[in-house]
C-alpha positions as CSV (number, residue, x, y, z in Angstrom):
1,M,-89.6,166.3,129.8
2,Y,-87.2,167.8,131.3
3,R,-88.0,167.4,134.5
4,A,-88.4,164.2,133.9
5,K,-84.7,163.9,132.5
6,E,-83.8,165.7,136.0
7,L,-85.4,163.7,138.4
8,E,-83.6,160.6,136.6
9,K,-80.1,162.2,136.7
10,S,-80.4,163.3,140.1
11,K,-81.5,160.0,141.3
12,H,-78.2,158.4,139.7
13,L,-76.1,161.0,141.3
14,H,-77.8,160.0,144.2
15,N,-77.0,156.7,144.3
16,L,-73.6,157.2,142.7
17,L,-72.7,160.0,145.8
18,Q,-74.2,156.8,148.0
19,K,-72.3,154.3,147.0
20,I,-68.5,156.1,147.1
21,S,-69.5,157.7,150.4
22,E,-69.6,154.0,152.3
23,G,-66.1,153.4,150.4
24,A,-62.4,154.5,150.4
25,I,-62.4,157.6,148.3
26,V,-58.9,157.8,146.4
27,V,-58.0,161.2,144.4
28,E,-55.0,162.2,142.6
29,G,-53.7,164.7,144.7
30,K,-54.8,168.0,146.9
31,H,-56.7,169.6,144.4
32,D,-58.7,166.7,144.2
33,K,-58.9,165.9,147.5
34,A,-59.8,169.5,149.1
35,A,-63.2,170.3,146.2
36,L,-64.1,166.1,148.3
37,Q,-63.3,167.4,151.5
38,K,-65.8,170.6,151.2
39,L,-69.1,168.2,150.2
40,G,-67.8,166.2,153.3
41,L,-66.1,163.1,151.6
42,A,-63.1,162.4,153.2
43,S,-60.7,160.7,150.7
44,Y,-56.7,160.0,150.1
45,T,-54.5,161.1,147.9
46,F,-52.2,159.1,145.4
47,Y,-49.1,160.2,147.4
48,D,-50.9,159.5,151.0
49,L,-51.1,155.9,150.4
50,I,-47.7,155.8,147.9
51,G,-46.2,157.6,150.5
52,N,-47.8,155.6,153.6
53,P,-48.9,152.0,152.6
54,G,-49.8,151.3,156.8
55,V,-52.7,153.3,155.8
56,I,-54.1,151.2,153.3
57,S,-55.3,148.7,156.3
58,T,-57.7,150.7,157.3
59,F,-59.3,149.8,153.7
60,S,-59.9,146.5,155.4
61,S,-63.7,146.4,154.6
62,K,-64.5,148.6,152.5
63,K,-64.1,149.3,148.9
64,V,-61.8,151.1,147.6
65,Y,-63.5,153.9,144.6
66,L,-60.6,155.2,142.7
67,L,-61.3,159.2,141.1
68,F,-59.0,160.3,138.7
69,D,-59.1,162.9,136.2
70,N,-60.4,162.0,132.7
71,D,-57.4,163.1,131.5
72,K,-53.7,160.9,130.8
73,G,-52.0,162.2,133.7
74,G,-54.9,160.4,135.6
75,E,-55.3,157.9,133.9
76,D,-51.5,156.6,134.6
77,K,-51.9,157.5,137.9
78,K,-54.9,155.2,138.1
79,Q,-52.9,152.4,136.6
80,K,-50.2,153.0,139.2
81,M,-52.7,153.0,141.8
82,L,-54.1,149.8,140.4
83,G,-51.4,148.6,140.8
84,F,-50.2,149.4,144.3
85,L,-53.3,148.8,145.8
86,S,-53.2,144.8,144.5
87,S,-49.5,145.2,145.8
88,C,-50.4,145.3,148.7
89,N,-53.5,143.5,149.0
90,P,-54.3,141.4,146.0
91,A,-58.4,140.8,147.2
92,M,-59.5,144.3,148.1
93,K,-62.1,145.5,146.2
94,V,-61.3,148.5,143.7
95,D,-63.9,150.4,141.9
96,D,-62.6,152.5,138.4
97,S,-66.0,152.6,136.5
98,T,-67.7,154.9,139.4
99,G,-65.5,157.9,139.7
100,R,-65.6,158.2,135.7
101,R,-69.4,158.0,135.3
102,L,-69.2,160.7,138.1
103,L,-67.1,162.3,136.3
104,S,-69.6,161.8,133.8
105,L,-72.8,162.9,135.2
106,L,-71.6,165.6,135.6
107,N,-69.9,166.5,132.7
108,C,-66.6,167.3,134.7
109,T,-63.1,165.9,133.3
110,S,-61.2,166.7,136.4
111,V,-62.3,165.7,139.8
112,E,-61.7,169.6,140.8
113,Q,-64.5,170.5,138.9
114,V,-67.0,168.6,140.4
115,Y,-67.9,170.8,143.7
116,G,-69.8,173.0,142.1
117,P,-72.5,170.9,140.1
118,L,-72.2,168.2,143.3
119,A,-72.7,171.7,145.9
120,K,-75.6,172.8,143.4
121,F,-77.2,168.8,143.8
122,M,-77.1,168.6,146.8
123,D,-78.6,172.5,147.5
124,F,-81.3,171.1,144.7
125,E,-81.9,167.2,147.1
126,K,-82.2,169.8,150.2
127,G,-83.9,172.1,149.0
128,D,-82.5,175.1,151.0
129,F,-79.4,174.1,152.1
130,D,-78.7,174.0,155.5
131,G,-75.7,172.1,156.4
132,E,-76.7,168.9,156.2
133,N,-77.4,167.0,152.6
134,I,-78.0,163.6,151.5
135,L,-75.0,162.0,152.2
136,R,-75.8,163.3,156.1
137,H,-72.7,165.5,156.0
138,S,-72.6,168.2,158.7
139,K,-71.4,171.4,159.2
140,V,-68.4,171.6,161.9
141,H,-67.0,174.9,162.7
142,G,-66.3,175.8,159.4
143,S,-65.3,172.7,157.5
144,S,-67.7,169.5,157.0
145,E,-67.0,165.7,157.6
146,L,-68.6,162.9,156.4
147,Q,-71.3,161.5,159.1
148,H,-71.5,157.0,159.7
């Protein structure tokens, strides 16, 4: 029973990660960005976008996934980001629920906390982590980058 439950969780997590890796990910701050970068997921911080609205034009064909902490500060910044993105492009597709589901599935309240559980998951998925995982990451000069 335990194994079946873990496999179901693994499938759900795999699907969520695949989904967000195909879009643009927006997080609160630099520590969140660093945690995702270690996993090979490129993201933009709240401040990257607020300070440089031109970056948003690169999102034209992608869904934007908001991955903000599950606290008052995260909720406040998420609301500001939703307003900002809407003012830049009212037709932009923004998803703020997938990030919440990801945090919940990993039993995390902040994005910064996801590194440990996701690294373990990627090890589990790969069997023996050798620099590649389910999201087609490859280790390059000590850092990770997402391969599309």
